[in-house]
C-alpha positions in Angstrom: 28.2 19.0 -15.8 25.7 20.1 -13.3 26.7 21.9 -10.0 24.6 21.2 -6.9 24.5 23.5 -3.9 24.1 20.9 -1.3 24.3 17.2 -0.7 21.3 15.1 0.9 21.2 11.4 1.1 19.6 9.9 4.1 20.1 6.2 4.3 16.8 5.6 5.4 15.6 6.2 1.5 17.0 2.9 0.4 14.0 0.4 1.2 13.8 -3.4 0.6 13.1 -3.2 -3.1 13.6 0.7 -4.4 14.8 4.1 -3.1 12.4 6.3 -1.9 12.5 9.6 0.2 11.0 13.3 0.6 12.6 15.6 -1.9 14.9 17.4 -1.2 14.8 16.7 2.9 15.7 13.0 2.8 17.2 12.8 -1.0 18.3 15.5 -3.5 19.9 16.1 -6.8 23.3 15.4 -5.5 22.2 12.4 -3.8 20.5 11.3 -6.8 23.8 11.9 -8.8 25.6 9.5 -5.9 23.3 7.0 -6.3 24.1 6.8 -10.2 27.6 6.8 -9.8 27.4 4.0 -7.3 25.0 1.9 -9.4 27.7 2.0 -12.1 30.7 1.5 -9.8 29.3 -1.6 -8.3 27.8 -2.9 -11.6 30.5 -1.5 -14.3 27.6 -1.4 -16.8 28.4 -0.5 -20.6 25.2 0.9 -21.2 22.0 2.1 -19.2 18.6 3.2 -19.7 17.2 6.3 -17.6 13.6 7.4 -17.7 11.7 9.4 -15.1 8.0 10.3 -14.0 6.1 13.5 -14.1 6.8 14.5 -10.6 7.9 18.2 -10.1 11.7 17.1 -8.7 11.9 14.2 -11.8 13.7 16.3 -14.4 16.5 17.4 -12.2 16.7 14.1 -10.4 16.7 12.3 -13.8 19.6 14.6 -15.1 21.7 14.3 -11.9 21.3 10.3 -11.8 22.4 10.3 -15.4 25.7 12.5 -15.1 26.5 9.9 -12.3 26.2 7.1 -14.4 28.1 8.9 -17.2 30.9 9.9 -14.8 31.7 6.4 -14.4 32.4 5.8 -18.0 29.0 4.3 -19.2 26.9 5.1 -21.9 23.2 6.7 -20.9 20.2 6.3 -22.8 18.1 9.2 -21.9 14.3 7.6 -22.2 12.6 10.8 -21.1 9.1 10.9 -19.7 8.3 7.5 -19.7 6.2 4.8 -17.5 8.5 2.4 -15.4 7.6 -0.6 -17.3 8.9 1.2 -20.5 12.6 1.1 -18.8 12.3 -2.4 -17.7 11.3 -3.1 -21.7 14.3 -0.9 -22.7 16.9 -2.9 -20.7 15.7 -6.4 -21.7 14.8 -5.8 -25.4 18.1 -3.6 -26.0 20.2 -5.9 -24.1 21.1 -3.0 -21.8 23.5 -3.8 -18.6 21.0 -1.8 -16.2 18.1 0.8 -15.9 16.8 3.2 -13.6 13.4 4.6 -13.5 13.4 7.9 -11.6 9.9 7.8 -9.9 8.3 7.6 -6.4 5.3 5.3 -7.8 2.1 5.5 -5.9 3.5 7.6 -2.9 2.6 11.4 -2.3 3.5 14.2 -4.3 6.6 15.8 -2.2 8.4 12.0 -2.8 11.3 11.0 -5.3 12.6 7.7 -5.9 14.1 5.1 -8.0 13.6 1.5 -9.1 16.9 0.2 -10.4 17.5 -3.0 -12.5 20.5 -4.7 -13.8 21.2 -6.8 -16.8 18.0 -8.7 -18.1 15.6 -6.2 -16.2 16.2 -7.9 -12.5 15.5 -5.9 -10.0 18.4 -4.6 -7.5 17.0 -5.0 -4.1 18.5 -5.3 -0.7 19.8 -8.8 -1.1 21.0 -8.1 -5.0 23.2 -5.2 -4.5 21.2 -2.0 -3.3 22.8 -2.1 0.4 26.2 -1.9 -1.6 25.1 1.0 -3.6 23.8 2.7 -0.5 27.2 2.3 1.2 29.1 3.7 -1.8 26.9 6.4 -2.3 27.3 7.7 1.3 31.1 7.9 0.5 30.6 9.9 -2.8 31.1 13.5 -1.6 30.7 15.7 -4.7 30.3 15.3 -8.5 33.4 14.5 -10.0 32.8 15.4 -13.8 34.7 13.7 -16.5 35.0 16.2 -19.5 33.1 13.7 -22.1 30.4 12.8 -19.3 27.7 14.6 -21.1 28.5 13.5 -24.5 28.0 10.1 -23.2 24.1 10.7 -22.8 22.1 10.4 -25.6 18.3 10.5 -26.0 16.6 7.5 -27.2 13.0 6.9 -28.4 11.6 3.4 -27.0 8.1 4.5 -27.7 7.3 2.6 -31.2 8.8 -1.0 -30.1 7.2 -0.6 -26.6 3.6 0.1 -28.1 4.0 -2.9 -30.6 5.3 -5.0 -27.9 2.1 -4.6 -25.6 -0.2 -4.8 -28.3 1.6 -8.2 -29.3 -0.2 -9.9 -26.3 -3.7 -9.2 -27.5 -5.6 -10.0 -31.0 -6.9 -6.4 -31.1 -9.3 -8.0 -33.8 -11.2 -9.7 -31.1 -11.9 -6.3 -28.8 -15.1 -5.0 -29.1 -16.5 -1.2 -28.8 -16.4 -1.7 -25.2 -16.9 1.7 -23.1 -14.3 1.8 -20.2 -13.5 4.6 -17.8 -9.8 5.0 -17.3 -8.3 7.0 -14.3 -4.7 8.0 -14.9 -4.5 9.8 -11.6 -2.3 12.3 -13.4 0.2 10.0 -13.6 2.7 8.2 -16.2 -0.7 6.6 -17.5 -2.0 9.8 -18.8 1.3 9.8 -21.2 1.9 6.1 -22.0 -1.7 4.9 -22.6 -2.7 7.3 -25.6 -0.6 6.0 -28.3 -1.8 2.5 -27.3 -5.5 3.8 -27.2 -5.4 5.3 -31.0 -5.0 1.3 -32.3 -8.0 0.1 -30.2 -11.5 0.3 -31.0 -12.8 0.7 -27.4 -14.8 4.2 -26.3 -12.3 5.2 -23.3 -13.7 7.9 -21.3 -10.2 9.5 -20.0 -9.8 11.1 -17.0 -7.1 12.8 -15.4 -4.6 12.0 -18.0 -2.8 15.2 -17.6 0.4 14.3 -16.0 0.7 16.4 -13.1 3.4 15.8 -10.3 1.2 17.8 -7.7 -1.7 14.9 -8.1 -4.3 17.7 -7.8 -7.3 15.1 -8.2 -6.2 12.6 -5.7 -2.9 10.4 -4.8 -2.1 7.9 -7.4 -2.9 4.9 -5.5 -5.7 3.0 -6.2 -5.1 0.3 -3.6 -6.7 2.9 -0.9 -10.2 3.1 -1.4 -10.6 6.8 -1.1 -8.5 7.1 -4.1 -11.1 4.7 -6.1 -14.4 6.5 -5.2 -13.8 8.5 -8.5 -13.7 5.6 -10.8 -16.1 3.6 -9.2 -18.5 6.7 -9.5 -17.7 7.2 -13.0 -18.2 3.8 -14.0 -21.7 3.8 -12.7 -22.3 7.3 -14.2 -21.2 6.3 -17.6 -22.9 3.0 -17.5 -19.5 1.5 -18.7 -18.3 -2.0 -19.3 -15.8 -1.6 -16.8 -13.3 1.2 -14.9 -9.4 0.6 -15.1 -7.3 2.8 -12.7 -3.4 3.2 -12.9 -1.0 4.2 -10.2 1.6 6.8 -10.3 4.4 5.5 -12.5 1.5 3.1 -14.2 3.2 -0.1 -13.9 0.0 -1.1 -12.0 -3.6 -1.4 -12.9 -6.6 -1.9 -11.2 -10.4 -3.0 -12.4 -13.9 -2.0 -11.3 -16.6 -4.0 -13.1 -19.7 -2.8 -14.4 -21.6 -2.4 -11.1 -18.9 -0.3 -9.6 -17.3 -3.0 -7.5 -13.3 -3.3 -6.9 -11.8 -6.2 -8.5 -9.6 -7.7 -5.8 -6.2 -8.5 -7.4 -6.3 -12.3 -6.8 -9.6 -12.5 -8.7 -7.9 -10.3 -11.6 -4.7 -12.7 -11.7 -7.1 -15.9 -12.1 -8.9 -14.2 -15.0 -5.6 -13.1 -16.6 -3.8 -16.6 -15.8 -7.0 -18.0 -17.8 -6.2 -15.5 -20.5 -2.7 -16.6 -20.8 -3.2 -20.2 -20.8 -5.6 -20.3 -23.8 -2.7 -18.9 -25.4 -0.1 -21.2 -24.2 -1.6 -24.3 -22.8 0.3 -26.0 -19.9 2.1 -23.0 -18.9 3.3 -22.6 -15.6 1.4 -19.4 -13.9 3.2 -17.7 -10.5 1.0 -16.6 -7.8 1.9 -14.6 -4.4 1.3 -16.6 -1.0 -1.5 -14.2 0.2 -3.8 -14.9 -2.9 -7.2 -16.4 -2.9 -7.9 -20.4 -3.6 -9.6 -18.9 -6.7 -5.8 -18.5 -8.4 -4.5 -22.0 -8.1 -7.7 -23.7 -8.8 -8.4 -21.4 -11.6 -4.8 -22.4 -13.1 -5.5 -25.9 -12.5 -8.8 -26.0 -14.3 -7.6 -24.2 -17.4 -4.6 -26.9 -17.7 -1.9 -24.8 -16.0 0.8 -25.4 -13.6 0.3 -23.2 -10.5 3.6 -22.1 -8.6 3.7 -20.5 -5.3 6.0 -17.6 -4.3 6.5 -15.2 -1.7 5.5 -11.6 -1.7 7.8 -9.2 -3.9 8.9 -8.6 -7.1 12.8 -9.8 -6.6 11.2 -13.1 -5.4 8.8 -13.4 -8.3 11.2 -12.2 -11.1 13.8 -14.6 -9.9 11.1 -17.5 -9.6 9.7 -16.8 -13.1 13.1 -17.3 -14.5 14.0 -20.3 -12.8 10.5 -21.9 -13.6 10.2 -20.5 -17.1 6.5 -19.4 -16.0 4.9 -17.5 -18.8 3.1 -15.0 -16.2 2.8 -14.0 -12.5 0.2 -12.1 -10.3 0.6 -10.5 -7.0 -2.5 -9.6 -5.0 -1.2 -6.0 -4.9 -1.7 -5.5 -8.6 1.7 -6.2 -10.2 1.4 -8.4 -13.1 4.7 -10.0 -14.7 5.0 -11.3 -18.5 7.5 -13.6 -19.4 7.6 -12.0 -23.0 7.9 -8.4 -21.5 11.4 -8.9 -20.1 9.7 -11.0 -16.9 8.8 -7.8 -15.7 5.6 -6.1 -14.4 3.2 -4.1 -16.7 0.0 -2.0 -16.3 -0.7 -1.8 -19.7 -0.6 -5.4 -20.9 -3.0 -6.9 -17.9 -5.6 -3.7 -19.4 -5.3 -5.1 -23.0 -6.1 -8.8 -21.9 -8.8 -7.7 -19.7 -10.3 -5.7 -22.8 -9.8 -9.1 -24.9 -11.1 -11.3 -22.3 -14.6 -9.5 -21.5 -14.9 -9.0 -25.5 -14.3 -12.8 -26.0 -16.5 -13.8 -23.3 -19.3 -11.7 -24.5 -20.6 -11.3 -20.9 -20.4 -8.6 -18.4 -17.4 -8.5 -16.1 -19.6 -8.7 -13.1 -21.4 -11.9 -14.6 -17.5 -13.4 -15.6 -16.4 -12.6 -11.8 -19.8 -14.1 -10.2 -18.3 -17.4 -9.4 -15.3 -16.1 -7.7 -17.6 -14.0 -5.4 -19.9 -16.6 -4.7 -17.2 -19.5 -3.8 -14.2 -17.4 -2.3 -14.6 -15.3 0.5 -11.7 -13.3 1.4 -10.9 -10.5 3.8 -8.1 -8.6 1.8 -4.8 -7.1 3.4 -5.5 -6.2 7.1 -2.6 -4.4 8.8 -2.1 -4.3 12.9 0.9 -2.7 14.4 2.6 -4.9 16.9 5.1 -4.5 19.5 7.2 -7.9 18.8 6.8 -9.2 15.2 8.6 -12.4 16.1 6.8 -13.2 19.4 3.4 -12.7 17.6 4.2 -14.9 14.8 5.7 -17.8 17.2 2.3 -17.3 19.4 -0.2 -17.6 16.2 1.8 -20.9 15.0 1.3 -22.8 18.3 -2.3 -21.6 18.6 -3.2 -23.0 15.0 -0.8 -25.9 14.6 -3.6 -28.3 15.4 -6.1 -26.8 13.1 -3.8 -27.0 9.8 -0.6 -27.3 7.9 1.8 -24.6 8.8 4.6 -23.1 6.3 7.1 -20.8 6.4 7.3 -19.2 2.7 6.7 -16.0 3.9 6.1 -15.1 7.5 3.6 -18.1 8.6 0.7 -19.7 6.6 -2.0 -21.8 8.1 -3.9 -24.1 5.5 -7.2 -26.1 6.9 -9.5 -27.6 4.8 -12.1 -24.8 4.8 -10.2 -21.7 5.4 -6.4 -20.7 4.9 -4.6 -17.6 6.1 -0.7 -15.8 5.8 0.5 -13.5 8.4 3.8 -11.9 7.4 5.8 -9.0 8.8 6.2 -5.7 6.7 9.3 -5.2 5.0 9.4 -1.1 6.4 7.5 -0.8 9.7 6.7 -3.3 12.6 3.3 -4.2 11.3 1.7 -7.7 10.7 -0.4 -7.9 7.7 -3.1 -10.8 7.6 -4.5 -12.4 4.4 -7.3 -14.8 5.2 -9.8 -16.8 3.2 -12.8 -19.3 4.0 -15.3 -21.5 2.1 -18.1 -19.3 3.8 -18.5 -15.6 4.5 -19.6 -16.4 8.1 -16.3 -18.6 8.4 -14.2 -16.2 7.0 -15.6 -13.3 9.2 -15.1 -15.6 12.2 -11.7 -16.9 11.5 -10.7 -13.1 10.5 -11.9 -11.6 13.9 -10.4 -14.5 15.7 -7.1 -14.4 14.4 -6.9 -10.5 14.5 -7.7 -10.8 18.2 -4.9 -13.1 18.7 -2.6 -10.8 16.8 -3.7 -7.9 19.3 -3.8 -9.8 22.3 
């Protein structure tokens, strides 16, 4: 059993959907042990999978988490260095009682964290056990080793089954020898993608594939434009068919077309939905409330059934099960697949996009042109506010005459030629605006008008 010199577990590391904090100032190894132990106390699992990312703290944090789980009497499958989605896949495909990915996803290098799931790879969040884990973990003073604990931890190789499963989503024979620029940002994509790429005919230009938790090239968060400059430049320089960038734990991927233009998550969702519906006609497809009209309109045109959801993987994964949906996409670049333990994957959307561009035989920019000419979106615009509820009520009063107001997630207004969603952040006093209109001029006018109202 590992002995730890100090115990650091700041209650604020427990977020709405995961655990995240600075190592070791907010969360250290003994805190990791306590969380592993508290998870096992709360869910009483028989077998749990634990995997970790490439951060410099992840090996010791993962060992501590596994010890905590094993000390409760549960068996632990140590998956080693894997992408987060491989933990989800292991839990779902092996019928385990839970899993913990030791990762801080796209956060800066000083962070550590965990994504926790229960049986069926269902997320453990604030409303599904994470707060109870927090309360229990804060009472666990020190590791109390059972003699057999270490014997209950065994290495497990999930790689062959994982590679087979992700490749099963496409017909590799249909994929053309496309030139693809790939930026793994020194994250888990660099470990996860090579065994998949070995089986593809593409010309992959690999950058920053060396997993390195210090992120020497740029932060692994492609949602920030400064982290996309490299992939945009290289896609143009290489005259590539497309570029793809992954976040830190590689459960999200982001696309750049052949002209170097970033593909918004809602346009990517629409294309992926089309691809899924070709294979499963009439399927239900879930999209989040922020998304462009491009998504439900494309789903309907392709013969599918669009279903709208609140933002956040806990809500989406629950709704996928309830509706039996084949696929779900979020504006933030999370894409979920029923046949992948209803979990999100960064690799499967990459494969589907290769297949889609190959089969259509057209440049990605041409495939996207109808969306860009018809749908004018702001992207997500964040504004700090003093009183979230007061501003939301004011917006509702201001716009109730212009369109239908709904409250699935924050405040949404649907008018004939424009719509918007304004929702509060889970973690800070911010409002997030997503707005779309049928013309660029109207989008810009409404965007400025709503932002002025929020900031009034």
